[in-house]
N, CA, C, O and CB atoms as a CASP TS submission, in Angstrom:
PFRMAT TS
TARGET T0000
AUTHOR 0000-0000-0000
METHOD Language model
MODEL 1
PARENT N/A
ATOM      1  N   UNK     1       2.180  14.847 -35.504  1.00  0.00           N
ATOM      2  CA  UNK     1       2.813  14.434 -34.281  1.00  0.00           C
ATOM      3  C   UNK     1       2.635  12.686 -34.651  1.00  0.00           C
ATOM      4  O   UNK     1       1.738  12.297 -35.399  1.00  0.00           O
ATOM      5  CB  UNK     1       1.933  15.135 -32.697  1.00  0.00           C
ATOM      6  N   UNK     2       3.370  11.986 -34.173  1.00  0.00           N
ATOM      7  CA  UNK     2       3.761  10.795 -34.454  1.00  0.00           C
ATOM      8  C   UNK     2       3.138   9.790 -33.089  1.00  0.00           C
ATOM      9  O   UNK     2       3.250  10.452 -32.057  1.00  0.00           O
ATOM     10  CB  UNK     2       5.431  10.870 -34.691  1.00  0.00           C
ATOM     11  N   UNK     3       2.676   8.742 -32.881  1.00  0.00           N
ATOM     12  CA  UNK     3       2.084   8.007 -31.694  1.00  0.00           C
ATOM     13  C   UNK     3       3.871   7.587 -31.152  1.00  0.00           C
ATOM     14  O   UNK     3       4.855   7.271 -31.821  1.00  0.00           O
ATOM     15  CB  UNK     3       0.723   6.393 -32.223  1.00  0.00           C
ATOM     16  N   UNK     4       3.695   7.748 -29.849  1.00  0.00           N
ATOM     17  CA  UNK     4       4.961   7.764 -29.036  1.00  0.00           C
ATOM     18  C   UNK     4       5.478   5.728 -28.970  1.00  0.00           C
ATOM     19  O   UNK     4       6.585   5.236 -28.748  1.00  0.00           O
ATOM     20  CB  UNK     4       4.435   8.678 -27.102  1.00  0.00           C
ATOM     21  N   UNK     5       4.090   5.012 -29.275  1.00  0.00           N
ATOM     22  CA  UNK     5       4.567   3.744 -29.328  1.00  0.00           C
ATOM     23  C   UNK     5       4.511   3.340 -30.416  1.00  0.00           C
ATOM     24  O   UNK     5       5.320   2.431 -30.602  1.00  0.00           O
ATOM     25  CB  UNK     5       4.077   2.938 -28.616  1.00  0.00           C
ATOM     26  N   UNK     6       3.744   3.664 -31.509  1.00  0.00           N
ATOM     27  CA  UNK     6       4.062   2.634 -32.568  1.00  0.00           C
ATOM     28  C   UNK     6       4.437   3.715 -34.025  1.00  0.00           C
ATOM     29  O   UNK     6       4.530   3.352 -35.198  1.00  0.00           O
ATOM     30  CB  UNK     6       2.500   1.426 -32.806  1.00  0.00           C
ATOM     31  N   UNK     7       4.597   5.099 -33.466  1.00  0.00           N
ATOM     32  CA  UNK     7       5.074   6.033 -34.404  1.00  0.00           C
ATOM     33  C   UNK     7       3.998   6.156 -35.687  1.00  0.00           C
ATOM     34  O   UNK     7       4.300   6.592 -36.798  1.00  0.00           O
ATOM     35  CB  UNK     7       6.558   5.551 -34.863  1.00  0.00           C
ATOM     36  N   UNK     8       2.863   5.741 -35.340  1.00  0.00           N
ATOM     37  CA  UNK     8       1.958   6.158 -36.746  1.00  0.00           C
ATOM     38  C   UNK     8       1.400   7.555 -36.481  1.00  0.00           C
ATOM     39  O   UNK     8       1.303   8.041 -35.354  1.00  0.00           O
ATOM     40  CB  UNK     8       0.537   5.043 -37.086  1.00  0.00           C
ATOM     41  N   UNK     9       1.026   8.185 -37.662  1.00  0.00           N
ATOM     42  CA  UNK     9       0.550   9.562 -37.616  1.00  0.00           C
ATOM     43  C   UNK     9      -0.380  10.034 -36.458  1.00  0.00           C
ATOM     44  O   UNK     9      -1.259   9.182 -36.330  1.00  0.00           O
ATOM     45  CB  UNK     9      -0.136   9.792 -38.832  1.00  0.00           C
ATOM     46  N   UNK    10      -0.499  10.782 -35.797  1.00  0.00           N
ATOM     47  CA  UNK    10      -1.812  11.112 -35.190  1.00  0.00           C
ATOM     48  C   UNK    10      -2.392  12.661 -35.152  1.00  0.00           C
ATOM     49  O   UNK    10      -1.656  13.596 -34.836  1.00  0.00           O
ATOM     50  CB  UNK    10      -1.704  10.637 -33.793  1.00  0.00           C
ATOM     51  N   UNK    11      -3.499  12.806 -35.432  1.00  0.00           N
ATOM     52  CA  UNK    11      -4.050  14.158 -35.497  1.00  0.00           C
ATOM     53  C   UNK    11      -4.188  14.879 -34.324  1.00  0.00           C
ATOM     54  O   UNK    11      -4.234  14.024 -33.439  1.00  0.00           O
ATOM     55  CB  UNK    11      -5.240  14.155 -36.047  1.00  0.00           C
ATOM     56  N   UNK    12      -4.281  15.982 -33.823  1.00  0.00           N
ATOM     57  CA  UNK    12      -4.587  16.599 -32.949  1.00  0.00           C
ATOM     58  C   UNK    12      -5.920  16.661 -32.397  1.00  0.00           C
ATOM     59  O   UNK    12      -6.129  17.200 -31.311  1.00  0.00           O
ATOM     60  CB  UNK    12      -4.207  17.495 -33.220  1.00  0.00           C
ATOM     61  N   UNK    13      -7.217  15.914 -33.387  1.00  0.00           N
ATOM     62  CA  UNK    13      -8.573  15.767 -32.776  1.00  0.00           C
ATOM     63  C   UNK    13      -8.518  14.241 -32.751  1.00  0.00           C
ATOM     64  O   UNK    13      -9.555  13.669 -32.416  1.00  0.00           O
ATOM     65  CB  UNK    13      -9.915  16.468 -33.653  1.00  0.00           C
ATOM     66  N   UNK    14      -7.448  13.504 -33.059  1.00  0.00           N
ATOM     67  CA  UNK    14      -7.967  12.162 -32.551  1.00  0.00           C
ATOM     68  C   UNK    14      -8.230  11.947 -30.744  1.00  0.00           C
ATOM     69  O   UNK    14      -7.686  12.470 -29.771  1.00  0.00           O
ATOM     70  CB  UNK    14      -6.770  11.048 -33.098  1.00  0.00           C
ATOM     71  N   UNK    15      -9.130  11.109 -30.860  1.00  0.00           N
ATOM     72  CA  UNK    15      -9.299  10.688 -29.099  1.00  0.00           C
ATOM     73  C   UNK    15      -8.678  10.025 -28.261  1.00  0.00           C
ATOM     74  O   UNK    15      -9.106  10.104 -27.109  1.00  0.00           O
ATOM     75  CB  UNK    15     -10.206  10.088 -28.770  1.00  0.00           C
ATOM     76  N   UNK    16      -7.676   9.297 -28.471  1.00  0.00           N
ATOM     77  CA  UNK    16      -6.768   9.101 -27.859  1.00  0.00           C
ATOM     78  C   UNK    16      -5.311   9.413 -27.834  1.00  0.00           C
ATOM     79  O   UNK    16      -4.375   8.726 -27.425  1.00  0.00           O
ATOM     80  CB  UNK    16      -6.927   8.315 -27.856  1.00  0.00           C
ATOM     81  N   UNK    17      -5.334  11.021 -28.550  1.00  0.00           N
ATOM     82  CA  UNK    17      -4.212  11.899 -28.659  1.00  0.00           C
ATOM     83  C   UNK    17      -3.406  11.824 -27.019  1.00  0.00           C
ATOM     84  O   UNK    17      -3.930  12.239 -25.985  1.00  0.00           O
ATOM     85  CB  UNK    17      -4.845  13.561 -29.146  1.00  0.00           C
ATOM     86  N   UNK    18      -2.206  11.271 -27.105  1.00  0.00           N
ATOM     87  CA  UNK    18      -0.908  11.623 -28.203  1.00  0.00           C
ATOM     88  C   UNK    18      -0.810  10.156 -28.837  1.00  0.00           C
ATOM     89  O   UNK    18       0.074   9.886 -29.651  1.00  0.00           O
ATOM     90  CB  UNK    18       0.844  12.201 -27.354  1.00  0.00           C
ATOM     91  N   UNK    19      -1.707   9.280 -28.444  1.00  0.00           N
ATOM     92  CA  UNK    19      -1.811   7.912 -29.156  1.00  0.00           C
ATOM     93  C   UNK    19      -2.399   7.443 -30.178  1.00  0.00           C
ATOM     94  O   UNK    19      -3.551   7.875 -30.201  1.00  0.00           O
ATOM     95  CB  UNK    19      -2.171   7.207 -28.566  1.00  0.00           C
ATOM     96  N   UNK    20      -2.184   6.787 -31.018  1.00  0.00           N
ATOM     97  CA  UNK    20      -3.155   6.476 -32.247  1.00  0.00           C
ATOM     98  C   UNK    20      -4.394   5.499 -31.611  1.00  0.00           C
ATOM     99  O   UNK    20      -5.494   5.583 -32.158  1.00  0.00           O
ATOM    100  CB  UNK    20      -2.223   5.580 -33.617  1.00  0.00           C
ATOM    101  N   UNK    21      -4.239   4.642 -30.544  1.00  0.00           N
ATOM    102  CA  UNK    21      -5.455   4.122 -30.354  1.00  0.00           C
ATOM    103  C   UNK    21      -5.184   3.719 -28.724  1.00  0.00           C
ATOM    104  O   UNK    21      -4.260   4.002 -27.962  1.00  0.00           O
ATOM    105  CB  UNK    21      -5.844   2.859 -31.495  1.00  0.00           C
ATOM    106  N   UNK    22      -6.290   3.012 -28.572  1.00  0.00           N
ATOM    107  CA  UNK    22      -6.577   2.584 -27.078  1.00  0.00           C
ATOM    108  C   UNK    22      -5.380   1.489 -26.819  1.00  0.00           C
ATOM    109  O   UNK    22      -4.812   1.310 -25.742  1.00  0.00           O
ATOM    110  CB  UNK    22      -8.276   1.847 -26.850  1.00  0.00           C
ATOM    111  N   UNK    23      -5.102   0.732 -28.167  1.00  0.00           N
ATOM    112  CA  UNK    23      -3.969  -0.393 -27.721  1.00  0.00           C
ATOM    113  C   UNK    23      -2.480   0.479 -27.089  1.00  0.00           C
ATOM    114  O   UNK    23      -1.844   0.300 -26.051  1.00  0.00           O
ATOM    115  CB  UNK    23      -3.490  -1.473 -29.361  1.00  0.00           C
ATOM    116  N   UNK    24      -2.308   1.368 -28.117  1.00  0.00           N
ATOM    117  CA  UNK    24      -0.830   2.146 -27.724  1.00  0.00           C
ATOM    118  C   UNK    24      -0.959   2.823 -26.377  1.00  0.00           C
ATOM    119  O   UNK    24       0.052   2.872 -25.675  1.00  0.00           O
ATOM    120  CB  UNK    24      -0.377   3.413 -28.871  1.00  0.00           C
ATOM    121  N   UNK    25      -2.269   3.435 -25.867  1.00  0.00           N
ATOM    122  CA  UNK    25      -2.455   3.680 -24.808  1.00  0.00           C
ATOM    123  C   UNK    25      -2.185   2.967 -23.729  1.00  0.00           C
ATOM    124  O   UNK    25      -1.487   3.473 -22.851  1.00  0.00           O
ATOM    125  CB  UNK    25      -3.301   3.921 -24.829  1.00  0.00           C
ATOM    126  N   UNK    26      -2.567   1.973 -23.625  1.00  0.00           N
ATOM    127  CA  UNK    26      -2.833   0.699 -22.598  1.00  0.00           C
ATOM    128  C   UNK    26      -1.103   0.116 -22.364  1.00  0.00           C
ATOM    129  O   UNK    26      -0.567  -0.222 -21.309  1.00  0.00           O
ATOM    130  CB  UNK    26      -4.097  -0.781 -23.515  1.00  0.00           C
ATOM    131  N   UNK    27      -0.566   0.151 -23.647  1.00  0.00           N
ATOM    132  CA  UNK    27       0.846  -0.168 -23.868  1.00  0.00           C
ATOM    133  C   UNK    27       1.747   0.845 -22.833  1.00  0.00           C
ATOM    134  O   UNK    27       2.536   0.478 -21.963  1.00  0.00           O
ATOM    135  CB  UNK    27       1.223   0.071 -25.555  1.00  0.00           C
ATOM    136  N   UNK    28       1.466   1.900 -23.117  1.00  0.00           N
ATOM    137  CA  UNK    28       2.198   3.080 -22.229  1.00  0.00           C
ATOM    138  C   UNK    28       2.243   2.863 -20.840  1.00  0.00           C
ATOM    139  O   UNK    28       3.246   2.641 -20.162  1.00  0.00           O
ATOM    140  CB  UNK    28       1.521   4.437 -22.352  1.00  0.00           C
ATOM    141  N   UNK    29       0.823   2.963 -20.397  1.00  0.00           N
ATOM    142  CA  UNK    29       0.596   2.591 -19.143  1.00  0.00           C
ATOM    143  C   UNK    29       1.437   1.668 -18.447  1.00  0.00           C
ATOM    144  O   UNK    29       2.276   1.869 -17.570  1.00  0.00           O
ATOM    145  CB  UNK    29      -0.511   2.173 -19.111  1.00  0.00           C
ATOM    146  N   UNK    30       1.030   0.556 -19.039  1.00  0.00           N
ATOM    147  CA  UNK    30       2.148  -0.718 -18.685  1.00  0.00           C
ATOM    148  C   UNK    30       3.529  -0.573 -18.626  1.00  0.00           C
ATOM    149  O   UNK    30       4.246  -1.286 -17.924  1.00  0.00           O
ATOM    150  CB  UNK    30       2.110  -1.768 -19.636  1.00  0.00           C
ATOM    151  N   UNK    31       3.953   0.387 -19.387  1.00  0.00           N
ATOM    152  CA  UNK    31       5.540   0.783 -19.424  1.00  0.00           C
ATOM    153  C   UNK    31       5.522   1.450 -18.054  1.00  0.00           C
ATOM    154  O   UNK    31       6.453   1.077 -17.340  1.00  0.00           O
ATOM    155  CB  UNK    31       6.119   1.915 -20.807  1.00  0.00           C
ATOM    156  N   UNK    32       4.623   2.423 -17.456  1.00  0.00           N
ATOM    157  CA  UNK    32       4.910   3.169 -16.602  1.00  0.00           C
ATOM    158  C   UNK    32       4.733   2.181 -15.288  1.00  0.00           C
ATOM    159  O   UNK    32       5.451   2.370 -14.306  1.00  0.00           O
ATOM    160  CB  UNK    32       4.106   4.436 -16.739  1.00  0.00           C
ATOM    161  N   UNK    33       3.796   1.167 -15.303  1.00  0.00           N
ATOM    162  CA  UNK    33       3.176   0.273 -14.275  1.00  0.00           C
ATOM    163  C   UNK    33       4.463  -0.318 -14.117  1.00  0.00           C
ATOM    164  O   UNK    33       5.038   0.024 -13.084  1.00  0.00           O
ATOM    165  CB  UNK    33       1.856  -0.743 -14.659  1.00  0.00           C
ATOM    166  N   UNK    34       5.180  -1.251 -14.989  1.00  0.00           N
ATOM    167  CA  UNK    34       6.261  -1.775 -14.774  1.00  0.00           C
ATOM    168  C   UNK    34       7.795  -1.397 -14.545  1.00  0.00           C
ATOM    169  O   UNK    34       8.837  -2.050 -14.478  1.00  0.00           O
ATOM    170  CB  UNK    34       6.162  -2.325 -15.483  1.00  0.00           C
ATOM    171  N   UNK    35       7.489  -0.163 -14.462  1.00  0.00           N
ATOM    172  CA  UNK    35       8.687   0.635 -14.124  1.00  0.00           C
ATOM    173  C   UNK    35       9.738   1.045 -15.271  1.00  0.00           C
ATOM    174  O   UNK    35      10.692   1.775 -15.002  1.00  0.00           O
ATOM    175  CB  UNK    35       9.414  -0.143 -13.110  1.00  0.00           C
ATOM    176  N   UNK    36       9.524   0.558 -16.515  1.00  0.00           N
ATOM    177  CA  UNK    36       9.983   0.929 -17.428  1.00  0.00           C
ATOM    178  C   UNK    36      10.568   2.250 -17.700  1.00  0.00           C
ATOM    179  O   UNK    36      11.794   2.357 -17.754  1.00  0.00           O
ATOM    180  CB  UNK    36       9.284   0.663 -18.027  1.00  0.00           C
ATOM    181  N   UNK    37       9.889   3.146 -17.857  1.00  0.00           N
ATOM    182  CA  UNK    37       9.790   4.560 -17.649  1.00  0.00           C
ATOM    183  C   UNK    37      10.072   4.793 -16.221  1.00  0.00           C
ATOM    184  O   UNK    37       9.680   4.244 -15.192  1.00  0.00           O
ATOM    185  CB  UNK    37       8.435   5.121 -18.057  1.00  0.00           C
ATOM    186  N   UNK    38      11.115   6.075 -16.547  1.00  0.00           N
ATOM    187  CA  UNK    38      11.552   6.466 -15.086  1.00  0.00           C
ATOM    188  C   UNK    38      11.808   7.925 -15.103  1.00  0.00           C
ATOM    189  O   UNK    38      12.480   8.359 -16.039  1.00  0.00           O
ATOM    190  CB  UNK    38      12.907   5.676 -14.559  1.00  0.00           C
ATOM    191  N   UNK    39      11.359   8.762 -14.181  1.00  0.00           N
ATOM    192  CA  UNK    39      11.978  10.215 -14.048  1.00  0.00           C
ATOM    193  C   UNK    39      12.842  10.399 -12.999  1.00  0.00           C
ATOM    194  O   UNK    39      12.755  10.197 -11.788  1.00  0.00           O
ATOM    195  CB  UNK    39      10.989  11.253 -13.875  1.00  0.00           C
ATOM    196  N   UNK    40      14.032  10.992 -14.013  1.00  0.00           N
ATOM    197  CA  UNK    40      15.411  10.981 -13.005  1.00  0.00           C
ATOM    198  C   UNK    40      15.442  12.274 -12.251  1.00  0.00           C
ATOM    199  O   UNK    40      15.143  13.418 -12.594  1.00  0.00           O
ATOM    200  CB  UNK    40      16.941  10.861 -13.878  1.00  0.00           C
ATOM    201  N   UNK    41      15.968  11.684 -10.931  1.00  0.00           N
ATOM    202  CA  UNK    41      16.398  12.462  -9.680  1.00  0.00           C
ATOM    203  C   UNK    41      16.619  11.959  -8.737  1.00  0.00           C
ATOM    204  O   UNK    41      16.586  10.729  -8.699  1.00  0.00           O
ATOM    205  CB  UNK    41      15.729  13.249  -9.253  1.00  0.00           C
ATOM    206  N   UNK    42      16.914  12.669  -7.667  1.00  0.00           N
ATOM    207  CA  UNK    42      17.557  11.661  -6.171  1.00  0.00           C
ATOM    208  C   UNK    42      16.357  10.741  -5.702  1.00  0.00           C
ATOM    209  O   UNK    42      15.155  10.907  -5.498  1.00  0.00           O
ATOM    210  CB  UNK    42      18.043  12.808  -4.525  1.00  0.00           C
ATOM    211  N   UNK    43      17.239   9.711  -5.631  1.00  0.00           N
ATOM    212  CA  UNK    43      16.073   8.599  -5.091  1.00  0.00           C
ATOM    213  C   UNK    43      15.492   8.798  -3.519  1.00  0.00           C
ATOM    214  O   UNK    43      16.379   9.125  -2.731  1.00  0.00           O
ATOM    215  CB  UNK    43      16.806   6.976  -5.122  1.00  0.00           C
ATOM    216  N   UNK    44      14.563   8.699  -3.119  1.00  0.00           N
ATOM    217  CA  UNK    44      13.907   8.988  -1.899  1.00  0.00           C
ATOM    218  C   UNK    44      13.650   7.765  -1.351  1.00  0.00           C
ATOM    219  O   UNK    44      13.203   6.867  -2.065  1.00  0.00           O
ATOM    220  CB  UNK    44      12.711   9.786  -2.014  1.00  0.00           C
ATOM    221  N   UNK    45      13.861   7.596  -0.212  1.00  0.00           N
ATOM    222  CA  UNK    45      13.971   6.379   0.867  1.00  0.00           C
ATOM    223  C   UNK    45      12.628   6.344   1.388  1.00  0.00           C
ATOM    224  O   UNK    45      12.144   7.171   2.161  1.00  0.00           O
ATOM    225  CB  UNK    45      15.108   6.585   2.153  1.00  0.00           C
ATOM    226  N   UNK    46      12.103   5.400   0.944  1.00  0.00           N
ATOM    227  CA  UNK    46      10.788   4.836   1.533  1.00  0.00           C
ATOM    228  C   UNK    46      10.401   3.678   1.613  1.00  0.00           C
ATOM    229  O   UNK    46      10.356   2.770   0.783  1.00  0.00           O
ATOM    230  CB  UNK    46       9.879   5.214   1.063  1.00  0.00           C
ATOM    231  N   UNK    47      10.010   3.771   3.060  1.00  0.00           N
ATOM    232  CA  UNK    47       9.207   2.779   3.822  1.00  0.00           C
ATOM    233  C   UNK    47       7.994   1.860   3.491  1.00  0.00           C
ATOM    234  O   UNK    47       6.983   2.000   4.180  1.00  0.00           O
ATOM    235  CB  UNK    47       8.806   3.407   4.705  1.00  0.00           C
ATOM    236  N   UNK    48       8.004   1.131   2.708  1.00  0.00           N
ATOM    237  CA  UNK    48       6.796   0.445   2.424  1.00  0.00           C
ATOM    238  C   UNK    48       5.700   0.365   3.415  1.00  0.00           C
ATOM    239  O   UNK    48       4.553   0.716   3.136  1.00  0.00           O
ATOM    240  CB  UNK    48       7.112  -0.780   2.109  1.00  0.00           C
ATOM    241  N   UNK    49       6.124  -0.195   4.816  1.00  0.00           N
ATOM    242  CA  UNK    49       5.492  -0.402   5.890  1.00  0.00           C
ATOM    243  C   UNK    49       5.047   0.820   6.648  1.00  0.00           C
ATOM    244  O   UNK    49       4.377   0.661   7.669  1.00  0.00           O
ATOM    245  CB  UNK    49       6.231  -1.181   6.595  1.00  0.00           C
ATOM    246  N   UNK    50       5.370   2.056   6.223  1.00  0.00           N
ATOM    247  CA  UNK    50       5.205   3.404   7.323  1.00  0.00           C
ATOM    248  C   UNK    50       4.062   3.617   6.730  1.00  0.00           C
ATOM    249  O   UNK    50       3.831   3.431   5.535  1.00  0.00           O
ATOM    250  CB  UNK    50       6.333   4.844   7.391  1.00  0.00           C
ATOM    251  N   UNK    51       3.107   4.125   7.779  1.00  0.00           N
ATOM    252  CA  UNK    51       1.783   4.670   7.372  1.00  0.00           C
ATOM    253  C   UNK    51       2.095   5.992   6.878  1.00  0.00           C
ATOM    254  O   UNK    51       2.938   6.807   7.254  1.00  0.00           O
ATOM    255  CB  UNK    51       0.704   4.719   8.526  1.00  0.00           C
ATOM    256  N   UNK    52       1.090   6.035   5.801  1.00  0.00           N
ATOM    257  CA  UNK    52       0.932   7.563   5.146  1.00  0.00           C
ATOM    258  C   UNK    52       0.914   8.900   6.113  1.00  0.00           C
ATOM    259  O   UNK    52       0.121   9.089   7.035  1.00  0.00           O
ATOM    260  CB  UNK    52      -0.519   7.613   4.357  1.00  0.00           C
ATOM    261  N   UNK    53       1.795   9.636   5.761  1.00  0.00           N
ATOM    262  CA  UNK    53       1.982  11.088   6.440  1.00  0.00           C
ATOM    263  C   UNK    53       0.625  11.483   6.166  1.00  0.00           C
ATOM    264  O   UNK    53       0.146  11.246   5.057  1.00  0.00           O
ATOM    265  CB  UNK    53       3.209  12.206   5.783  1.00  0.00           C
ATOM    266  N   UNK    54      -0.139  12.144   7.189  1.00  0.00           N
ATOM    267  CA  UNK    54      -1.438  12.875   7.245  1.00  0.00           C
ATOM    268  C   UNK    54      -0.983  14.425   7.768  1.00  0.00           C
ATOM    269  O   UNK    54      -0.086  14.727   8.556  1.00  0.00           O
ATOM    270  CB  UNK    54      -2.594  12.041   8.361  1.00  0.00           C
ATOM    271  N   UNK    55      -2.097  15.438   6.914  1.00  0.00           N
ATOM    272  CA  UNK    55      -1.909  16.609   7.204  1.00  0.00           C
ATOM    273  C   UNK    55      -2.508  17.101   8.292  1.00  0.00           C
ATOM    274  O   UNK    55      -3.655  16.731   8.544  1.00  0.00           O
ATOM    275  CB  UNK    55      -2.138  17.228   6.317  1.00  0.00           C
ATOM    276  N   UNK    56      -1.749  18.155   9.251  1.00  0.00           N
ATOM    277  CA  UNK    56      -2.165  18.584  10.524  1.00  0.00           C
ATOM    278  C   UNK    56      -3.449  19.423  10.194  1.00  0.00           C
ATOM    279  O   UNK    56      -3.427  20.175   9.219  1.00  0.00           O
ATOM    280  CB  UNK    56      -1.001  19.406  11.308  1.00  0.00           C
ATOM    281  N   UNK    57      -4.326  19.338  10.811  1.00  0.00           N
ATOM    282  CA  UNK    57      -5.240  20.514  10.964  1.00  0.00           C
ATOM    283  C   UNK    57      -5.055  21.616  11.237  1.00  0.00           C
ATOM    284  O   UNK    57      -4.778  21.790  12.424  1.00  0.00           O
ATOM    285  CB  UNK    57      -5.948  20.424  11.618  1.00  0.00           C
ATOM    286  N   UNK    58      -5.111  23.020  10.244  1.00  0.00           N
ATOM    287  CA  UNK    58      -4.473  24.197  10.802  1.00  0.00           C
ATOM    288  C   UNK    58      -5.781  25.433  10.935  1.00  0.00           C
ATOM    289  O   UNK    58      -6.268  26.058   9.993  1.00  0.00           O
ATOM    290  CB  UNK    58      -3.092  24.672   9.692  1.00  0.00           C
ATOM    291  N   UNK    59      -6.093  25.529  12.166  1.00  0.00           N
ATOM    292  CA  UNK    59      -6.701  26.691  12.510  1.00  0.00           C
ATOM    293  C   UNK    59      -6.574  28.061  12.033  1.00  0.00           C
ATOM    294  O   UNK    59      -5.438  28.534  12.065  1.00  0.00           O
ATOM    295  CB  UNK    59      -6.518  26.754  13.534  1.00  0.00           C
ATOM    296  N   UNK    60      -7.416  28.706  11.646  1.00  0.00           N
ATOM    297  CA  UNK    60      -6.664  30.438  11.037  1.00  0.00           C
ATOM    298  C   UNK    60      -7.388  31.270  12.020  1.00  0.00           C
ATOM    299  O   UNK    60      -7.232  32.491  12.030  1.00  0.00           O
ATOM    300  CB  UNK    60      -7.132  31.147   9.064  1.00  0.00           C
TER
END
């Protein structure tokens, strides 16, 4: 398998699998954080000022 960032060969037993090392792992994390990667699908309308929904207590 090859590292998705730098394309170096990676063995299944390498500690940062699927990345070749910590640097590539952190670069990938940064790509997600900066929204360089996206998961396709319908966009949800989210109000950033809205309070998070809480689960209701359900009695059995």
